[in-house]
VEXVOLO-827580 format. One record per residue (C-alpha): chain; x, y, z. Coordinates in nm, 4 decimals. Layout:
REM VEXVOLO-827580
@c->A px->X py->Y pz->Z
...
END
This chain:
REM VEXVOLO-827580
@c->A px->0.0000 py->0.0000 pz->0.0000
@c->A px->0.1542 py->0.3302 pz->-0.1064
@c->A px->0.1180 py->0.6406 pz->0.1047
@c->A px->-0.0384 py->0.9526 pz->-0.0365
@c->A px->0.1917 py->1.2436 pz->-0.1157
@c->A px->0.2154 py->1.5292 pz->0.1294
@c->A px->-0.0726 py->1.7785 pz->0.1101
@c->A px->-0.0041 py->2.0705 pz->-0.1232
@c->A px->-0.0060 py->2.3127 pz->0.1708
@c->A px->0.2788 py->2.1249 pz->0.3360
@c->A px->0.4715 py->2.1152 pz->0.0083
@c->A px->0.4289 py->2.4914 pz->-0.0344
@c->A px->0.5577 py->2.5559 pz->0.3187
@c->A px->0.8579 py->2.3306 pz->0.2586
@c->A px->0.9256 py->2.5112 pz->-0.0697
@c->A px->0.9105 py->2.8473 pz->0.1068
@c->A px->1.1604 py->2.7330 pz->0.3689
@c->A px->1.3908 py->2.5949 pz->0.1025
@c->A px->1.3554 py->2.9200 pz->-0.0879
@c->A px->1.4700 py->3.1185 pz->0.2152
@c->A px->1.7881 py->2.9099 pz->0.2281
@c->A px->1.8441 py->2.9511 pz->-0.1452
@c->A px->1.7854 py->3.3238 pz->-0.1050
@c->A px->2.0624 py->3.3376 pz->0.1541
@c->A px->2.2977 py->3.1795 pz->-0.0993
@c->A px->2.1757 py->3.4172 pz->-0.3703
@c->A px->2.2892 py->3.7070 pz->-0.1511
@c->A px->2.6400 py->3.5652 pz->-0.1690
@c->A px->2.6087 py->3.5266 pz->-0.5457
@c->A px->2.4805 py->3.8824 pz->-0.5882
@c->A px->2.7709 py->4.0293 pz->-0.3906
@c->A px->3.0585 py->3.8109 pz->-0.5104
@c->A px->2.9901 py->3.7111 pz->-0.8716
@c->A px->3.0114 py->4.0668 pz->-1.0129
@c->A px->3.3517 py->4.0930 pz->-0.8398
@c->A px->3.4675 py->3.7580 pz->-0.9838
@c->A px->3.4993 py->3.6147 pz->-0.6328
@c->A px->3.4301 py->3.2572 pz->-0.5234
@c->A px->3.0810 py->3.1911 pz->-0.3886
@c->A px->3.2122 py->2.8986 pz->-0.1847
@c->A px->3.5012 py->3.0447 pz->0.0124
@c->A px->3.5647 py->3.2302 pz->0.2331
@c->A px->3.2645 py->3.2065 pz->0.4639
@c->A px->3.0236 py->3.4985 pz->0.4894
@c->A px->3.1624 py->3.8010 pz->0.6713
@c->A px->3.0468 py->4.1438 pz->0.7832
@c->A px->3.0652 py->4.3744 pz->0.4800
@c->A px->3.1928 py->4.6586 pz->0.7019
@c->A px->3.4589 py->4.5118 pz->0.9309
@c->A px->3.5175 py->4.1721 pz->0.7692
@c->A px->3.4407 py->3.9704 pz->1.0830
@c->A px->3.3091 py->3.6194 pz->0.9953
@c->A px->2.9357 py->3.5852 pz->1.0537
@c->A px->2.8282 py->3.3086 pz->1.2909
@c->A px->2.5646 py->3.0586 pz->1.1894
@c->A px->2.3159 py->3.2021 pz->1.4389
@c->A px->2.3482 py->3.5430 pz->1.2778
@c->A px->2.3039 py->3.4036 pz->0.9283
@c->A px->1.9517 py->3.2607 pz->0.9535
@c->A px->1.7496 py->3.3934 pz->0.6577
@c->A px->1.5342 py->3.6990 pz->0.7420
@c->A px->1.5083 py->3.6066 pz->1.1119
@c->A px->1.8660 py->3.7045 pz->1.1993
@c->A px->1.8256 py->4.0433 pz->1.0323
@c->A px->1.5070 py->4.1067 pz->1.2296
@c->A px->1.6560 py->3.9949 pz->1.5630
@c->A px->1.9660 py->4.2071 pz->1.5071
@c->A px->1.7408 py->4.4991 pz->1.4051
@c->A px->1.9279 py->4.5394 pz->1.0817
@c->A px->2.2677 py->4.5906 pz->1.2433
@c->A px->2.5848 py->4.3842 pz->1.2507
@c->A px->2.6600 py->4.2199 pz->1.5863
@c->A px->3.0354 py->4.2748 pz->1.5511
@c->A px->3.0499 py->4.6470 pz->1.4673
@c->A px->2.6891 py->4.7662 pz->1.4989
@c->A px->2.6894 py->4.8977 pz->1.1427
@c->A px->2.3699 py->4.8817 pz->0.9385
@c->A px->2.3052 py->4.5710 pz->0.7302
@c->A px->2.1448 py->4.6395 pz->0.3939
@c->A px->1.7721 py->4.5706 pz->0.3742
@c->A px->1.8452 py->4.4022 pz->0.0411
@c->A px->1.9653 py->4.0850 pz->0.2179
@c->A px->1.6379 py->3.9903 pz->0.3906
@c->A px->1.4382 py->4.1147 pz->0.0910
@c->A px->1.6216 py->3.8765 pz->-0.1448
@c->A px->1.5699 py->3.5903 pz->0.1005
@c->A px->1.2007 py->3.6670 pz->0.1492
@c->A px->1.1329 py->3.7167 pz->-0.2217
@c->A px->1.3027 py->3.3863 pz->-0.3022
@c->A px->1.0976 py->3.2080 pz->-0.0371
@c->A px->0.7748 py->3.3570 pz->-0.1727
@c->A px->0.8751 py->3.2811 pz->-0.5327
@c->A px->0.9458 py->2.9159 pz->-0.4539
@c->A px->0.6165 py->2.8863 pz->-0.2667
@c->A px->0.4218 py->3.0399 pz->-0.5567
@c->A px->0.5849 py->2.8097 pz->-0.8125
@c->A px->0.4915 py->2.5030 pz->-0.6095
@c->A px->0.1398 py->2.6356 pz->-0.5426
@c->A px->0.1042 py->2.6924 pz->-0.9187
@c->A px->0.2335 py->2.3552 pz->-1.0407
@c->A px->0.1752 py->2.1364 pz->-0.7355
@c->A px->0.3142 py->1.7838 pz->-0.7445
@c->A px->0.4711 py->1.8147 pz->-1.0874
@c->A px->0.8101 py->1.7582 pz->-1.2451
@c->A px->0.7784 py->2.1109 pz->-1.3838
@c->A px->0.8678 py->2.2672 pz->-1.0497
@c->A px->1.2316 py->2.1567 pz->-1.0946
@c->A px->1.3219 py->2.3796 pz->-1.3918
@c->A px->1.0886 py->2.6555 pz->-1.2729
@c->A px->1.2521 py->2.6757 pz->-0.9292
@c->A px->1.5899 py->2.7019 pz->-1.0977
@c->A px->1.4586 py->2.9780 pz->-1.3229
@c->A px->1.3147 py->3.1594 pz->-1.0204
@c->A px->1.6516 py->3.1502 pz->-0.8444
@c->A px->1.8570 py->3.2824 pz->-1.1351
@c->A px->1.5856 py->3.5385 pz->-1.2161
@c->A px->1.6219 py->3.6968 pz->-0.8734
@c->A px->2.0019 py->3.6918 pz->-0.8806
@c->A px->2.0313 py->3.8278 pz->-1.2348
@c->A px->1.7663 py->4.0964 pz->-1.1845
@c->A px->1.9400 py->4.2348 pz->-0.8753
@c->A px->2.2878 py->4.2159 pz->-1.0274
@c->A px->2.1777 py->4.3814 pz->-1.3517
@c->A px->2.0022 py->4.6563 pz->-1.1568
@c->A px->2.3090 py->4.7206 pz->-0.9434
@c->A px->2.5954 py->4.6937 pz->-1.1924
@c->A px->2.4196 py->4.6828 pz->-1.5336
@c->A px->2.5728 py->4.3464 pz->-1.6156
@c->A px->2.4480 py->3.9883 pz->-1.6548
@c->A px->2.7485 py->3.7757 pz->-1.5528
@c->A px->2.8586 py->3.4856 pz->-1.7739
@c->A px->2.9190 py->3.2855 pz->-1.4579
@c->A px->2.5414 py->3.2604 pz->-1.4224
@c->A px->2.4135 py->3.2746 pz->-1.7804
@c->A px->2.6539 py->3.0257 pz->-1.9420
@c->A px->2.5924 py->2.7363 pz->-1.6971
@c->A px->2.2196 py->2.8022 pz->-1.7166
@c->A px->2.2080 py->2.6732 pz->-2.0745
@c->A px->2.3058 py->2.3123 pz->-1.9939
@c->A px->2.1196 py->2.3175 pz->-1.6623
@c->A px->1.7980 py->2.4379 pz->-1.8273
@c->A px->1.8405 py->2.1925 pz->-2.1158
@c->A px->1.8873 py->1.8982 pz->-1.8790
@c->A px->1.6002 py->1.9919 pz->-1.6480
@c->A px->1.3559 py->2.0632 pz->-1.9306
@c->A px->1.4520 py->1.7397 pz->-2.1067
@c->A px->1.4052 py->1.5365 pz->-1.7888
@c->A px->1.0589 py->1.6866 pz->-1.7376
@c->A px->0.9602 py->1.6303 pz->-2.1021
@c->A px->1.0622 py->1.2643 pz->-2.0832
@c->A px->0.9044 py->1.2145 pz->-1.7406
@c->A px->0.5753 py->1.3553 pz->-1.8665
@c->A px->0.5885 py->1.1586 pz->-2.1926
@c->A px->0.6204 py->1.4679 pz->-2.4124
@c->A px->0.9698 py->1.4491 pz->-2.5682
@c->A px->0.8679 py->1.6858 pz->-2.8504
@c->A px->0.8760 py->1.9694 pz->-2.6001
@c->A px->1.2547 py->1.9553 pz->-2.6130
@c->A px->1.2342 py->2.0628 pz->-2.9775
@c->A px->1.0197 py->2.3589 pz->-2.8769
@c->A px->1.2773 py->2.4547 pz->-2.6133
@c->A px->1.5596 py->2.4399 pz->-2.8670
@c->A px->1.3658 py->2.6428 pz->-3.1238
@c->A px->1.2568 py->2.8970 pz->-2.8640
@c->A px->1.6125 py->2.9423 pz->-2.7439
@c->A px->1.7422 py->3.0016 pz->-3.0959
@c->A px->1.4545 py->3.2347 pz->-3.1869
@c->A px->1.4865 py->3.4637 pz->-2.8852
@c->A px->1.8675 py->3.4607 pz->-2.8990
@c->A px->1.8460 py->3.5629 pz->-3.2642
@c->A px->1.5765 py->3.8204 pz->-3.1946
@c->A px->1.7821 py->4.0007 pz->-2.9320
@c->A px->2.0942 py->3.9676 pz->-3.1445
@c->A px->1.9165 py->4.1512 pz->-3.4281
@c->A px->1.8082 py->4.4228 pz->-3.1864
@c->A px->2.1691 py->4.4561 pz->-3.0714
@c->A px->2.2828 py->4.4919 pz->-3.4328
@c->A px->2.0258 py->4.7669 pz->-3.4875
@c->A px->2.1019 py->4.9545 pz->-3.1642
@c->A px->2.3989 py->4.8292 pz->-2.9656
@c->A px->2.3517 py->5.1003 pz->-2.7030
@c->A px->2.0083 py->4.9694 pz->-2.6095
@c->A px->2.1000 py->4.6012 pz->-2.5940
@c->A px->2.4051 py->4.4194 pz->-2.4554
@c->A px->2.5565 py->4.0758 pz->-2.5055
@c->A px->2.4343 py->3.9803 pz->-2.1617
@c->A px->2.0772 py->4.0448 pz->-2.2736
@c->A px->2.1315 py->3.8301 pz->-2.5836
@c->A px->2.2630 py->3.5392 pz->-2.3784
@c->A px->1.9778 py->3.5730 pz->-2.1292
@c->A px->1.7328 py->3.5775 pz->-2.4204
@c->A px->1.8477 py->3.2320 pz->-2.5254
@c->A px->1.7837 py->3.0906 pz->-2.1795
@c->A px->1.4407 py->3.2477 pz->-2.1497
@c->A px->1.3575 py->3.1337 pz->-2.5023
@c->A px->1.4277 py->2.7737 pz->-2.4021
@c->A px->1.1773 py->2.7955 pz->-2.1184
@c->A px->0.9135 py->2.9807 pz->-2.3174
@c->A px->0.9563 py->2.7560 pz->-2.6225
@c->A px->0.9216 py->2.4475 pz->-2.4049
@c->A px->0.5702 py->2.5638 pz->-2.3175
@c->A px->0.4643 py->2.6879 pz->-2.6607
@c->A px->0.4601 py->2.9659 pz->-2.9152
@c->A px->0.1933 py->3.1612 pz->-2.7261
@c->A px->0.4149 py->3.1823 pz->-2.4185
@c->A px->0.7140 py->3.2777 pz->-2.6346
@c->A px->0.5303 py->3.5597 pz->-2.8114
@c->A px->0.3800 py->3.7040 pz->-2.4944
@c->A px->0.7069 py->3.6646 pz->-2.3022
@c->A px->0.9028 py->3.8591 pz->-2.5642
@c->A px->0.6397 py->4.1322 pz->-2.6003
@c->A px->0.5853 py->4.1680 pz->-2.2241
@c->A px->0.9554 py->4.2460 pz->-2.1722
@c->A px->0.9232 py->4.5627 pz->-2.3806
@c->A px->0.5822 py->4.6498 pz->-2.2378
@c->A px->0.7003 py->4.6320 pz->-1.8755
@c->A px->1.0177 py->4.8195 pz->-1.9675
@c->A px->0.8154 py->5.0955 pz->-2.1328
@c->A px->0.5773 py->5.1262 pz->-1.8372
@c->A px->0.8605 py->5.1449 pz->-1.5826
@c->A px->1.0498 py->5.3896 pz->-1.8031
@c->A px->0.7499 py->5.6223 pz->-1.8262
@c->A px->0.6951 py->5.6058 pz->-1.4495
@c->A px->1.0636 py->5.6782 pz->-1.3897
@c->A px->1.0494 py->5.9854 pz->-1.6154
@c->A px->0.7264 py->6.1154 pz->-1.4647
@c->A px->0.8065 py->6.0672 pz->-1.0971
@c->A px->1.1804 py->6.0046 pz->-1.0527
@c->A px->1.3461 py->6.2520 pz->-1.2871
@c->A px->1.4716 py->5.9980 pz->-1.5399
@c->A px->1.5272 py->6.1018 pz->-1.9023
@c->A px->1.5382 py->5.9199 pz->-2.2348
@c->A px->1.9147 py->5.8964 pz->-2.1919
@c->A px->1.8966 py->5.7396 pz->-1.8452
@c->A px->2.0640 py->5.3980 pz->-1.8335
@c->A px->1.8019 py->5.1439 pz->-1.7298
@c->A px->1.9066 py->4.7759 pz->-1.7416
@c->A px->1.6833 py->4.5632 pz->-1.9603
@c->A px->1.7526 py->4.2264 pz->-1.7967
@c->A px->1.4930 py->4.2618 pz->-1.5178
@c->A px->1.2247 py->4.3413 pz->-1.7763
@c->A px->1.3229 py->4.0398 pz->-1.9869
@c->A px->1.2887 py->3.8206 pz->-1.6796
@c->A px->0.9567 py->3.9760 pz->-1.5762
@c->A px->0.8252 py->3.9402 pz->-1.9308
@c->A px->0.9282 py->3.5744 pz->-1.9452
@c->A px->0.7400 py->3.4964 pz->-1.6252
@c->A px->0.4337 py->3.6796 pz->-1.7524
@c->A px->0.4552 py->3.4724 pz->-2.0698
@c->A px->0.4926 py->3.1452 pz->-1.8785
@c->A px->0.1968 py->3.2147 pz->-1.6528
@c->A px->-0.0470 py->3.4016 pz->-1.8771
@c->A px->0.0848 py->3.3540 pz->-2.2308
@c->A px->-0.1627 py->3.0955 pz->-2.3510
@c->A px->-0.4744 py->3.2520 pz->-2.1864
@c->A px->-0.3837 py->3.5970 pz->-2.3218
@c->A px->-0.3338 py->3.4718 pz->-2.6780
@c->A px->-0.6559 py->3.2707 pz->-2.6585
@c->A px->-0.8427 py->3.5793 pz->-2.5345
@c->A px->-0.6985 py->3.7963 pz->-2.8110
@c->A px->-0.7819 py->3.5451 pz->-3.0848
@c->A px->-1.1376 py->3.5070 pz->-2.9608
@c->A px->-1.1762 py->3.8843 pz->-2.9341
@c->A px->-1.0544 py->3.9310 pz->-3.2898
@c->A px->-1.2728 py->3.6479 pz->-3.4195
@c->A px->-0.9792 py->3.4322 pz->-3.5247
@c->A px->-1.0714 py->3.1461 pz->-3.2914
END
């Protein structure tokens, strides 16, 4: 007699806890990768005085709250970004699991959620999408998406992933050729990764994911000009919008296309 799987609520809670731990590691990635430093050694230390941080002071979110946002060793302020990254990762993991439930699909989606958070923060801070994250993501995404396709008996999805990756890589490459100041090589490489995910799901997700990147970028750009003094020449990284657009495409791509086709009388 086989036991039933854990209730979805329990799985979501476990995913949230795991996400908090991953978020703690992402903080290390966000700080060290842009500086070409190892994410393994040395152990985490106070960014102000360099004193190693004890395990009790490195518990995701909770330690920051108990220490009231200050370092135990030198009483200097600890950036709010650290607990925010941890909390956002925990919430993101919980939402992915709540969305897909007991499904093989949560494996590649959790990986995408993790690199999305790291890349978005890094690109916002230093306007760069590090190769140390984007390059390994190609084989990791390919392996995870292939495993899921085979496990679910839909091997043809791997073809969609390959086509989607090539299409979006080529699309952003063409944009870079037209206007190299508005698009960087990091964006092109990220486009290939996102295209693999979107193509794995279908052409509707791919189309919406690509379009939503520019739509969200335009909306944020307008808001920044109206309320924060930005101008047309202000440097705004595009990576976060690509990532946001991809997630919008994954979640709502098919329903949005279906709605549009029905509205226009094409379906």
